[in-house]
N, C-alpha and C positions, 0 to 999 in steps of 0.2 A: 175298542179295547179299553179305553178310559172308563167308560160306564161300567163294564164288567169288573174291572180292577177295584173301582171305588165301591161297588156293591159287595164284592168279595171282602173287602177290608172292613166295611161297616158291619157285615155279618159276623166276622170274627170278633170285632169289638162288642157286638151285642152278646155273643156267647161268653167273652170274658166277663161282661158285666153280670151276667147270670150267676157266675161263680162268686161274686163278691160277697154276698151274705154267708156263704158256707166255706170261705177260703181259710180253712184252719191250718193245714200242713204248710206252713211258711218257713220251715227250717231249711229248706233247700234254697231259699232266696238269699243272695249275698248281702242284701241291705237289711236283712232281719235283725232286729236289735232286742226289743222289748215285748214282742209278741205279734200276734195276728193282726192287730189293729193297724200297726205300721204298714204291713204288707198289704192289707186291704186299701189303705189310703194311697199308697203307691200304685197299685193297680188301677184304682179309680182315676188318679191323675193322669196316668198313661192313656186310659181310654179317652178321657176328656181331650188330651193333646192330640190323639189321633182324629177325633171328630172335628177338632178345630182346624186341623190341616185340611181335611176333607171339605169343610165349610168354606174355607179360603179358596180352594180349587173350584168349587162350584160357583162361588160369587164371581170369581174372575172369568169363568166360562160364560157366565150371564153378561158380564161387562163386555166380553169380546163380541157377543152377538148384538149388544146394544151399540157398540161403537164400530161395527164392521165397516161402515162407510165413512168413517172418520179419518183423521190423518194417519198416515203410516206410522208415524212415530209413536203415537198413542197405542195403535194396534200392536205395534212390535213390542212395546213394553208390557202389554197385557199378555201377549203370547210367551214372553220370556218368563213372566211370573207363572203361567199355566204350565210351561214345561218344567220349571223348577219344582212346583208343587207336584206334579205328576211323578217326577223322580223320587221325591220324598214318600209319596204314597207307595209307589213300588217298593222302596226300601222297607217302609213299615209292613207291607204285605208279605215281603220275604220272610219275616219272622214266622210266618204260618206256612212255610214251604213244605211242611210235612202233611198239610191238610189235603185230602183227595181232591178238592175243587181248585187247588192252586195249579196255576198254569206256568210252565217254564218260560213262556214269552214275557212274563212279567218281571223276570229276574232283573234286579237294579244293577 
């Protein structure tokens, strides 16, 4: 489930990033102030933040495999971070719930 969810979110982020150069109609955005540039910058930062959360999740998954035979305290800490990040990824993915590839099982 996690791999599919992460792939779904990253695919949507990539779609959003493709719109950055042509994002002209920003009048519907509540943060719109002085023009399209602010809207593009906000969208770019949002995409970057989503990628950062996915990167943290991926890093912690690798750490989990690395320390699987270590102390249960260390593993428990990593598991907790993974679960928290997965919840965040599910919440971010839910903003694309109208996409045909979105699965109801991912609802946060």
